[in-house]
C-alpha positions in Angstrom: -0.1 0.0 0.0 2.7 2.5 1.0 4.4 1.7 -2.5 1.2 2.4 -4.2 1.2 5.8 -2.6 4.6 6.8 -3.6 4.3 5.3 -7.1 1.8 7.8 -8.2 4.6 10.4 -7.8 6.4 8.7 -10.6 3.5 7.8 -12.8 2.0 11.4 -12.4 -1.3 9.8 -12.7 -3.3 12.6 -11.1 -2.7 14.9 -14.0 -5.3 12.5 -15.9 -8.3 13.3 -14.1 -7.1 16.5 -11.6 -7.1 13.9 -8.9 -5.6 13.8 -5.3 -4.1 10.4 -5.2 -0.8 12.3 -4.0 -2.5 13.4 -0.8 -2.5 9.7 0.5 1.2 9.8 1.2 1.2 12.7 3.4 -2.0 11.9 5.4 -0.8 8.4 6.1 2.8 9.5 7.0 1.3 12.0 9.4 -1.0 9.6 11.0 1.9 7.0 11.3 4.4 9.6 12.8 1.7 10.6 15.5 1.0 7.2 16.1 4.6 6.0 16.4 5.3 8.9 18.8 2.6 7.4 21.1 3.2 3.9 20.5 6.7 3.4 19.0 7.1 0.4 16.9 10.1 -0.5 14.8 8.4 -2.2 12.0 6.1 0.8 11.5 9.4 3.1 11.6 11.1 1.0 8.9 8.2 1.0 6.6 8.0 4.8 7.1 11.6 5.4 6.5 11.6 3.2 3.5 8.7 5.1 2.1 10.2 8.6 2.7 13.2 7.4 0.8 11.4 6.3 -2.0 9.3 9.8 -2.1 12.4 11.6 -2.2 13.8 9.5 -5.1 10.7 10.7 -7.2 11.7 14.6 -7.0 12.7 15.9 -10.3 15.3 18.4 -11.5 13.1 21.3 -10.9 12.4 20.3 -7.2 8.9 19.2 -7.7 7.5 16.2 -5.8 4.1 16.1 -7.4 1.7 13.7 -9.0 1.1 16.1 -11.9 3.3 16.4 -14.9 4.9 19.6 -15.8 2.5 20.4 -18.6 -0.2 20.0 -16.6 0.5 21.5 -13.4 -0.7 24.2 -10.7 -4.4 23.2 -11.4 -7.1 21.0 -10.0 -5.6 19.5 -6.7 -1.9 19.9 -7.5 -1.2 22.4 -4.7 -3.2 20.1 -2.3 -1.0 17.2 -3.2 2.1 19.1 -2.8 0.9 20.5 0.5 0.6 17.1 2.0 4.2 16.1 0.6 5.5 18.8 2.9 3.2 17.8 5.6 4.2 14.1 5.5 7.8 14.9 5.2 7.6 17.5 8.1 6.2 14.8 10.4 8.6 12.2 9.6 11.5 14.7 9.8 10.6 15.3 13.7 10.7 11.5 14.4 13.7 10.7 12.0 16.7 9.0 13.8 19.2 9.2 10.8 21.0 12.5 10.4 21.8 12.2 7.0 18.2 11.2 5.9 17.1 14.3 8.0 19.3 16.4 5.9 17.9 15.0 2.6 14.4 15.5 3.8 15.0 19.0 4.6 16.7 19.8 1.1 14.1 18.1 -0.6 11.4 20.2 1.3 13.2 23.4 0.6 13.6 22.6 -3.2 9.9 21.7 -3.4 8.7 24.8 -1.7 11.2 27.1 -3.6 9.6 25.7 -6.8 6.4 27.1 -5.6 7.8 30.4 -4.6 9.3 30.8 -7.8 5.8 30.2 -9.7 3.2 31.7 -7.2 2.7 35.1 -6.3 2.6 38.7 -7.3 3.0 39.1 -11.0 3.0 35.2 -11.3 0.5 32.7 -10.9 -2.0 33.6 -8.5 -2.4 30.8 -5.8 -6.4 31.2 -6.0 -6.0 30.5 -9.6 -4.5 27.2 -9.2 -7.7 25.3 -8.6 -11.3 26.0 -10.0 -12.7 24.1 -7.0 -14.1 25.6 -3.7 -12.7 29.1 -4.6 -9.1 27.7 -4.4 -9.3 27.0 -0.6 -7.8 23.7 -1.1 -4.6 25.5 -2.4 -4.7 28.2 0.2 -4.4 25.5 2.9 -0.8 25.1 1.8 0.0 27.8 4.2 0.3 25.6 7.2 3.2 23.5 6.2 5.0 26.6 4.5 4.8 28.2 8.1 6.1 25.1 9.6 8.9 24.9 7.2 9.7 28.7 8.2 9.8 27.7 11.9 12.1 24.8 10.9 14.6 26.7 8.8 14.2 30.3 9.9 14.3 31.1 6.1 12.6 34.5 5.5 11.4 33.6 2.0 9.1 31.1 3.4 7.6 33.7 5.9 7.3 35.9 3.0 5.5 33.3 0.9 3.0 32.8 3.8 2.2 36.6 4.0 1.2 36.4 0.3 -1.1 33.6 0.8 -2.8 35.2 3.6 -3.1 38.3 1.5 -5.0 36.5 -1.0 -7.7 35.8 1.8 -8.1 31.9 1.3 -10.6 31.9 -1.7 -12.1 33.9 -4.3 -15.3 35.9 -3.8 -14.1 37.3 -0.6 -11.3 37.4 2.0 -12.0 35.0 4.7 -9.9 36.6 7.2 -11.9 39.9 7.0 -15.2 38.1 6.7 -14.5 36.3 9.9 -13.2 39.5 11.6 -16.3 41.3 10.6 -18.6 38.6 12.2 -21.3 39.4 9.6 -21.7 35.9 8.1 -22.1 32.5 9.5 -19.6 29.7 7.9 -22.4 28.3 5.7 -22.6 31.9 4.2 -19.2 32.0 3.3 -17.9 32.4 -0.1 -16.8 28.6 -0.1 -18.3 26.3 2.4 -16.2 23.1 2.1 -15.5 22.3 5.7 -12.3 20.1 5.8 -10.2 22.5 3.5 -11.7 25.6 5.2 -10.6 24.4 8.7 -7.4 23.4 7.2 -6.6 26.8 6.1 -7.2 28.3 9.7 -4.9 25.9 10.8 -2.4 27.7 8.8 -3.3 31.0 10.1 -2.9 29.6 13.4 0.5 28.4 12.7 1.3 31.9 11.3 0.4 33.3 14.6 2.5 30.8 16.4 5.5 32.1 14.2 5.0 35.9 14.5 2.9 36.4 17.5 0.5 38.5 15.3 -2.4 38.9 17.7 -4.8 39.6 15.0 -4.3 36.3 13.6 -5.1 34.4 16.6 -8.1 36.7 17.1 -9.3 35.4 13.9 -8.9 31.9 14.3 -10.4 32.2 17.9 -13.7 34.0 16.2 -13.5 31.2 13.5 -13.4 28.5 15.8 -16.3 29.7 18.1 -18.5 30.2 14.9 -18.1 26.8 13.5 -18.6 25.3 17.1 -21.8 27.4 17.7 -23.2 27.0 14.1 -21.6 23.8 12.6 -20.5 21.2 14.9 -22.9 18.7 15.6 -24.1 16.6 18.6 -21.1 14.3 17.9 -18.6 16.7 17.1 -18.3 16.8 13.3 -19.7 19.2 10.6 -21.1 19.0 7.2 -24.5 17.8 7.0 -24.9 18.6 3.4 -22.4 16.4 1.7 -19.1 17.8 3.0 -19.9 21.2 3.2 -21.0 23.8 6.1 -24.9 24.0 6.1 -25.6 25.5 9.4 -25.5 21.9 10.7 -26.4 23.0 14.3 -29.8 23.3 13.1 -29.8 20.9 10.0 -28.4 18.1 11.8 -31.8 16.8 13.3 -33.2 16.7 9.7 -34.0 13.4 7.6 -31.8 12.8 4.8 -32.2 10.0 2.1 -30.1 6.8 2.0 -27.7 8.4 -0.7 -26.8 11.5 1.2 -23.3 11.5 2.7 -22.8 13.5 5.8 -20.1 14.3 8.5 -16.7 13.6 6.6 -14.2 12.0 8.8 -11.7 14.3 7.3 -13.6 17.2 9.0 -13.7 15.5 12.2 -9.8 15.1 12.5 -8.8 18.3 11.0 -11.4 20.0 13.6 -9.6 17.9 16.3 -6.2 19.1 15.1 -7.2 22.7 15.3 -8.8 22.3 18.8 -5.6 20.6 20.0 -3.4 23.4 18.8 -5.6 26.0 20.2 -5.6 24.0 23.5 -1.7 23.9 23.1 -1.3 27.8 22.6 -3.8 28.8 25.0 -4.5 26.1 27.6 -8.4 27.0 27.7 -10.4 24.0 28.7 -13.0 24.6 26.3 -10.9 23.5 23.4 -10.1 20.3 25.3 -13.9 19.8 25.9 -14.5 20.1 22.2 -11.9 17.9 21.2 -13.1 15.0 23.6 -16.5 15.5 22.2 -15.2 14.6 18.5 -13.1 11.7 19.5 -15.1 9.8 21.7 -18.1 10.0 19.0 -17.5 10.9 15.7 -13.9 9.8 15.6 -14.0 6.4 17.3 -17.3 5.8 15.8 -15.6 6.0 12.3 -13.1 3.2 13.2 -14.1 -0.1 11.2 -13.4 -2.4 14.4 -14.7 -5.6 12.4 -13.1 -4.8 8.9 -16.5 -4.9 7.0 -16.5 -4.3 3.4 -18.1 -0.7 2.4 -20.4 0.4 -0.3 -18.3 2.4 -3.1 -20.7 4.8 -4.9 -18.1 5.1 -7.7 -18.1 1.4 -8.5 -21.6 0.8 -7.2 -20.6 -2.3 -5.3 -19.1 -3.5 -1.8 -15.3 -3.3 -1.8 -12.9 -4.6 0.7 -12.7 -2.8 4.0 -10.8 0.5 4.8 -9.7 0.9 8.4 -12.2 4.1 8.6 -15.7 4.8 7.7 -15.8 8.1 5.8 -19.0 9.4 7.1 -21.1 9.4 10.3 -24.8 9.2 10.3 -27.1 11.0 12.8 -30.8 10.3 12.1 -32.2 6.8 11.4 -29.2 6.0 8.8 -26.7 3.5 8.4 -22.7 3.4 8.2 -20.6 2.4 5.4 -22.4 4.3 2.6 -19.5 5.7 0.7 -15.6 5.9 0.6 -14.6 9.8 0.8 -11.8 10.6 -1.6 -12.1 7.4 -3.5 -9.5 6.8 -6.3 -8.1 4.0 -7.9 -4.3 3.5 -8.7 -3.3 2.6 -12.4 -1.5 -0.7 -11.3 -4.7 -1.7 -9.4 -6.2 -1.2 -6.0 -7.9 1.8 -4.6 -7.9 4.2 -1.3 -9.5 7.0 0.2 -8.9 10.4 2.0 -10.7 9.6 5.2 -9.1 6.4 5.4 -5.7 7.9 5.3 -6.5 10.8 7.7 -8.1 8.8 10.6 -4.7 7.6 12.3 -4.0 11.2 12.6 -6.9 11.5 15.2 -6.4 8.1 16.8 -3.0 8.8 17.6 -3.4 12.6 18.4 -6.1 12.0 20.9 -4.0 9.9 23.4 -0.9 11.6 22.4 -2.1 15.0 23.6 -3.8 13.3 26.9 -1.0 14.5 29.1 1.4 17.2 28.2 4.1 19.4 29.9 2.8 22.9 31.2 5.0 26.0 32.2 5.4 24.6 35.7 4.7 21.0 35.5 2.3 18.9 33.4 -1.5 19.1 32.5 -4.0 16.1 32.0 -6.5 16.8 29.2 -8.1 13.4 28.5 -8.8 10.6 30.6 -8.2 6.8 30.1 -7.0 4.1 32.7 -3.2 3.4 32.4 0.1 4.6 33.3 1.4 8.0 32.3 5.3 8.3 32.1 6.1 11.8 32.6 9.8 11.3 33.1 12.0 8.4 33.7 11.1 8.5 37.3 7.9 10.6 37.5 4.8 8.4 36.9 0.9 8.7 37.4 -1.1 5.5 37.7 -4.5 6.6 36.3 -7.9 4.9 36.9 -10.8 6.1 35.0 -14.6 5.2 34.7 -16.5 7.1 32.1 -19.9 5.1 33.4 -19.2 6.3 37.0 -17.4 9.6 36.0 -14.5 9.1 38.5 -11.0 9.5 37.7 -8.1 8.5 40.5 -4.5 9.7 40.1 -1.8 7.9 42.1 1.5 9.8 41.9 5.0 8.5 42.3 8.7 9.4 41.4 8.0 13.4 41.4 11.2 15.5 42.3 11.4 17.0 45.7 10.8 20.4 44.3 7.4 22.0 43.7 5.7 20.7 40.7 2.3 22.0 39.1 -0.3 19.4 38.1 -3.2 20.8 36.2 -6.3 18.4 35.4 -9.1 19.2 33.2 -12.6 19.3 34.9 -15.0 18.7 31.9 -17.7 21.3 31.1 -20.2 18.4 31.1 -19.4 17.8 35.0 -22.3 18.1 37.3 -21.3 19.6 40.8 -17.9 18.1 40.4 -15.7 17.1 43.6 -12.2 16.5 44.3 -10.2 15.2 47.3 -6.4 15.1 47.8 -5.2 12.2 50.0 -8.5 12.4 51.5 -8.9 16.3 51.8 -11.6 18.4 49.9 -10.3 20.3 47.1 -12.4 22.9 45.2 -13.1 22.5 41.5 -15.1 24.2 39.1 -16.4 22.5 35.8 -15.1 23.7 32.6 -11.9 24.6 33.9 -8.4 23.1 35.1 -7.7 22.4 38.6 -4.1 23.3 39.1 -2.2 22.3 42.5 1.5 23.3 42.7 3.4 21.3 45.4 6.0 18.9 46.4 4.3 15.5 45.6 5.0 12.7 47.9 5.1 9.1 46.6 1.6 7.7 47.0 -0.2 11.0 46.7 -3.8 10.2 45.5 -6.0 12.8 43.5 -9.6 11.7 43.2 -12.2 13.5 41.1 -15.9 12.8 40.7 -17.4 14.6 37.7 -20.9 13.2 38.3 -22.1 12.8 34.7 -25.6 12.7 33.9 -28.2 12.5 31.1 -28.1 15.9 29.1 -31.1 16.3 26.7 -30.5 18.3 23.5 -33.4 19.6 21.4 -33.2 20.7 17.6 -36.2 20.8 15.5 -38.7 18.9 17.6 -36.2 16.1 18.0 -34.1 15.1 21.1 -30.5 13.8 21.6 -28.9 12.8 24.8 -25.6 12.9 26.1 -24.1 11.2 29.2 -21.3 13.1 30.0 -19.2 13.5 26.9 -20.8 10.3 25.1 -23.8 11.1 22.9 -26.4 8.0 23.4 -27.6 6.3 20.4 -30.5 3.8 19.5 -29.0 0.9 17.5 -31.7 -1.4 15.7 -29.2 -4.5 15.8 -29.0 -4.1 19.8 -32.7 -3.6 20.4 -35.6 -5.2 18.7 -38.5 -2.9 17.2 -38.6 0.6 15.4 -35.9 2.8 16.9 -37.8 5.7 15.5 -40.8 5.3 17.6 -41.7 8.3 19.9 -40.4 7.8 23.4 -43.0 8.6 26.1 -41.6 9.0 29.7 -43.3 8.2 32.9 -45.2 11.0 34.5 -42.6 11.4 37.4 -39.9 12.1 34.7 -36.9 10.5 33.2 -35.6 7.8 35.0 -32.6 5.4 33.8 -30.4 2.6 35.2 -27.0 1.6 34.0 -26.0 -1.8 32.7 -22.6 -3.3 32.2 -21.2 -2.1 28.7 -20.8 -5.0 26.4 -17.7 -4.8 23.7 -17.1 -2.1 22.4 -19.4 -0.3 24.4 -18.2 2.4 26.8 -21.7 3.4 28.2 -24.8 1.3 28.3 -28.2 2.3 29.8 -32.0 1.8 29.8 -34.3 4.6 29.8 -37.6 3.8 31.4 -40.8 4.6 29.5 -44.5 5.0 30.6 -45.6 1.8 28.9 -42.9 -0.3 30.6 -40.7 -1.1 27.7 -37.2 0.3 28.4 -35.1 2.2 25.8 -31.5 0.9 25.2 -29.1 3.7 24.7 -25.7 3.2 24.3 -22.6 5.4 23.2 -22.5 6.4 19.6 -18.9 5.1 19.1 -20.3 1.6 19.5 -23.2 1.6 17.4 -23.8 0.8 13.8 -20.6 -1.3 13.6 -22.2 -4.3 11.5 -23.5 -2.1 8.9 -24.3 -5.0 6.4 -26.6 -6.4 9.0 -30.3 -6.6 8.1 -30.9 -4.4 11.0 -28.1 -1.7 10.7 -29.6 1.7 11.2 -28.8 4.1 14.2 -30.0 7.3 15.3 -29.0 10.1 17.8 -32.1 11.8 17.2 -35.6 10.8 18.2 -38.8 12.2 19.4 -39.6 12.5 23.1 -43.1 13.5 24.2 -42.1 17.0 25.2 -45.2 17.5 27.6 -43.8 14.8 29.5 -40.0 15.3 29.2 -40.3 19.0 30.1 -36.6 19.1 28.9 -35.2 21.8 31.2 -37.6 21.3 33.9 -37.6 17.4 34.2 -35.3 16.1 36.9 -33.7 13.0 35.3 -33.1 10.2 38.0 -30.5 7.4 37.9 -31.0 4.0 39.4 -28.5 1.2 39.7 -29.6 -2.1 38.1 
């Protein structure tokens, strides 16, 4: 497979159909590099190194590494491909252990970028004219790796080129930076509405802020992130309920769609997570971790093809062999496995897709960013039972129960000097509580608890987040979250009509927890007035057998409003 990803740079086969096969290398290399950082594996590293060496060998005398021939370049998805060449090389460069190879990678990246600088800009080819798709936003997303190359080399020409890309505003029809700054339009009203590429462009704007400290750029990205969060991000943490475009998904997500409609591209999920992680790293604000958690535990994990099931290919009009990630995520009475995003075949046989390539960047990034260094110590952003190795000696044993909403941290091996430990208290917490070695500590939902002290061996920090059912109502339909998990009805798990209206008991909503079944994280039953309980499990575990006769799932359903009362009804919890 990796050989196929590289071979297209020799055959230049994207030139024949203005394709994007060349993106596969960069996406997969980025995901593999992130995964390797979290779980080092020598076989994986060997494959990556061999692949990068093979890619460098395809560079022509002009410095180009692309899947487009010289007689048909700077069009279609050519700049998108060249962007991902830089992305893949930059990520492998960070983990490369061979200094000579690192030097070769750096030289190749600079020649590759210098060719673009020589051909794009004022009095040259306009970057927005290099693609007739989506107003050129795909080409403008080249910004992020160009800025990263500037950070790596400190060569002024790359910063100058980045400034030029910014000056063009991202797309035809209007300057996206000015549009976001003015705040007069919502994302679905922008000159271009392609969700994945637009988020990727703003990731480059944030990288520019990181390189220059220009506060205006940070302000624009923060405003953009909030606009998308408030108007486009759905209940499961993705966006784009109209094909792969922004369409005011916050409102449209609860509307029925036909079986032929694709929605909520996995590429959008991962790129949104990347932007949130970057804002979290730059600013340390808990809301970005909350948003990233929602996407990871629902949209991303839900897209993992756990059982290697075949998927339907719209282009071939048939089922094809499994890819590791599903490309689209349903919400309302729909099934998985209905299409392969970014599907392309190779000239020598085989196929792949964009979402299958990008998924590993998300599944690697989420655990990798769970615990990070802070200014005076360490921060824990996301929770999973296991061992956190902060240094050779400093270790935290973590026990987390998503159903109970409890987190226990046992510390050992810390230095005998003060160290700050910050732990996120999620915004979904209800009256959270905390103890340190049995002594109560004040905590606030939607923030970080930070304690700076000398940590004795055996110090134990315990937090209780008290998750509860949280109803969300859109267009006369209801979705329910339990903590960060979106609860889902799955017709394979429970007989009957999953779209039948739920009529709750007169006393309100009452539920009881059950032991989750593999691969579930949350399993509970909601009592109804007529006595038949409704089974609800976490979204990521649902719809996994998408070739089964009963394969539809739904996160949106009708609940009798007069009984639920939404904000007024107290949702009670019982134990099974």
